[in-house]
N, C-alpha and C positions, 0 to 999 in steps of 0.2 A: 610318692604322689599322693595316696590316701592320707598318710601321717600329718605332712606336712600342711594340707589342705585343712586338716581338723586343728592344726595346732595354732595356725594364725586365727581364726575367728576367738580361740581362746585367749591369745595375748592379747588381741584388741578387749575383749573384755574385762580382762584384768586389767588394761591402762584407763579405763571409764570408770571403772569403779571408785578410785577417790574421788573422779570428779563428780559423778555423783552423790556421795556422801557430804561434798563441799556444797553442792547446792542445796540438797536436803537440810544441810545444818543454818546455810543462811536464809533459807524459807523461813526455818524455824525462828530465828531471831528477827526478821522482819513481821512476821506474825505477831510476836512478842511486844516488838516496839509499837508498833502501828495498830493495833487491836485498842489498846486502854484509849488511844488519842480519836482513835473513831467512833468510840463508846461515849467519849467526851462530847466532841461534836452532835451526837445523834440524841444524846440526853439535853442538850442544850437548846435544842430544835422540838423539843416536846412540852407537854404540860406536865405538872408535877406527877398526875396518876400514870400517864404514859410511861414517864422514867421508871416509875418503881414497879408497874405490872409487866410493859416490855422492853427491858433494858437492850434487848440485842439486836431489835427489830429497828429498820431503817423509819425513820420520820416521815411516814405518808399521809397526808401533806404535812411540811415542814412547818411548826409553830414558830412565826417571829417577834412574837409578843417579848418574850424574856430579852433577846436582842436590842428591841426597839426601847425597852424600859432601860436598859444600862445606858446605852447612848444616849440617852436624854436625860441621862443624870449629870448635873455639874460636876459632881465628886470624880466621877470617873475621868472626865477630860484632865482635872487637875491632877489627879494622880499619872495619867499620861503625859503630862508635861513635867513634873517633876523626876518620870523615869527618865525621858527623852535628856534633860539638863545633867541627872548624874552619870548617863552613859555616855554623852557628848565629852564632860568633863574627864571621867575616867579615863575614856577611849586615848583623847588626844595625850593627856597626861603621862601614861602607860607608854604612848607610842613613843612620843619625844625624849623620855628618860632613858628606856631601854634602848633605843637606838644608837643615843650616846654611850650609852654606859657599854654596850656591846662594843662598840669601835673601838674605846678605848681599851678593853679586855682582849680584843681579837687583833688588833693592827698596831698596837703603841706597847715598846717596851720599857719598863720601870721595874724597879727592885720592889719584890713581895708582890708580883702582880698574879699568881699561882695562888699563895696564899690568902691574897685577900678575895679572888674569885671563889674558892673554898669555902671561905666563912659567907661568902653572901649565897651560896647553895644552900646552905644549912637554914636558909629560909623555908625551902622546900618543907623542912623536917615538922614546921609548927604551923600548922594550919590556925585558920581564924578563929575556930571553935575552940581551940586551948588557950590562944593570948586575947579571948574577947573582954575577959576582966580588966586586965592592965590597958586595953584600949579605951575601953568606957573610961577609966580613972586617968587618961591622957587627954581624953578628948573633952572633957569636965574642967582638967587644969587650964587648958587652952581655951576653954569659955566658948567652945563650939557645937556644944549641943542643941538640939533643935535647928541644924543647919542642913543643907544640903551639901555644904563645902565640907564637913564633917565627912560623910558619905564617901564622898569623891578621893579624898586623902586617904583615908582607911583602903578601900578598896584599891586605889593605886599602890598603896604601901604593900598589900599582900600580895601585888600582880607581878611585881618585878624579878622575884629570882626565876621563878621559871622560861617568862620572856627574855630575860636578857640571856638566857642560856640558849632558847630558841635562835635570835638573831645573831649571836655569837658563832653560833656554829655555823650559819649561813654566811656570816662576814668573811669566816676562817677559810671558806671554800673559794673566794675570789682570789685571782692569781695576784700574787706580790708583784709580778711583771707591769700589771695594770696601775697598781699604785706608783711604781716605780719612774713608769712614762711620764704619769700626772705631776710628778714633782719636776721634772726634765724640762716641761712645758710651761714651769714656774707657777704650780698650784701648791699652798701649802697643806696641812694636814686638814683643816675644816674644809677648804676649797674640794679636797678629796671627798672629805666626808659627803657635803652637801651637794657637790655638782654629781658625780660620779657615782659614789657607793650609793646614796640613798635612790637615786634612778634603777639602778640596777635589784635594788633589793626590794625592790614594790611586791614580788610575790610574798616574801617573807614578812614585809610590812601590814600586807592584808591579813595574812593570816593571822598573826597576832592580835590584829585590831578586830578581827571577826572573833576569834576566842574572848578578847575581853569584852566586846559588846554582849555577846551573850551571857557571858558570867554575869556581869554589871547588871543585865535587865532582869536575870531572875535570882538576884540574891535578896534574900529574905532577913538573916541573920544581922548584917550590919544597920539598915534601916530601923529594925525592930530593936536594937539597944541605944540607938543615937537619937531616933526622932521619937518626939511625944505628939507634937501639935499635929492633928488632923489635916491642915492645911499641906504639910508636908510630905506627906503620905505615898510611896513610891507602890507600883501597881502590885508587887508581891505581898508588900505590906497590907496594902488595901484588901486584896483576897483573901487573906488571913481574917481579918476582921469580917469582911463580908460574910465568910463563911460561919462564923460565930453569930452574926447577926440573923441569917436566913440559912442556916444547916438545915431546918425541917423542910424547904422548896429545894430539894436536889436539882431540878432543872433549871432553876435560877441560878444557884451557884455554879453548875458547870457551864452554862452560858458566859457568866463572867469569867472563870476562870480560861474560858475558849477564846475570847476578846482579848485578854489579858495578855496568852501565849501566843496568838495569831501571829504579830509582829517578827516575835522570836524563830516560830517556822518558816516565814515567808524570808526573813533573811538569811537562816541556814540553808534555805534550798537555793537562793541564788549565790551565796557565798561558800558554798561547801567545796566548789573545785578550786576555789582561792586558797582554803585552809589546806586542801590535800596538796596544791603544788607547792605552798610555802612549807608545809613541815617535809616534803621529800625533795625538795629542790638541790640538786648538785652544784658540783662547779660550774663556773661561767665560763662558757666556751668562746675565747675569742682568735 
């Protein structure tokens, strides 16, 4: 009786040790991720002297002068508009092209399909930082420098490989019986793709769209290479130029960075569930 009574609490304690370690580890990750963001926001709501003297202290009271100065600057709204145009163009292009390509690789049969898909996946081995010089030369040959279209084309091209793999995996999880039934009812391949497959695949499409939107919004390298006109700057490029111009005023720079990153943070908090659902969705139950 005594031995069993002592052994049971020990077993329970050993069972909770891994969970305690997991919670401690996750708490450390949250601290590492959120502390810089919190300090960035705090610094943007202080004066320059307060930002240098008390970097870890909350702004009491908050100083809104930096935010008002940036929001009343026409250049900020121009950069915001450019970023939104690039984001919309890239997202629509990637979702449309990737869904069509993934449908072909997942549901259709033709010679050398696996070989072509393997060649496509090689694009994951060549990040844009490696290929930026050929990209610049190609954009110049196409006479597209200093256009938002050039940013959209380049961002779309380097987003295809990974997102086609995501959608292909989701399309493969859809039962063949559903496709056969659609053909019996008189659908052709495009009808099945547009009327049945696309509505079913909304979680995966939403995940791809969310990932592309976040990557496009935060992209600095492509606009930096293909854009020279200030009127076509996106927010990441404008942030870099703003930091170089006002680097002495850390509170003003951090206010600009906060306002630039705020749409991404808000969007991610709302789209996080869609991203996780789309990345982990399994087979369709019928």
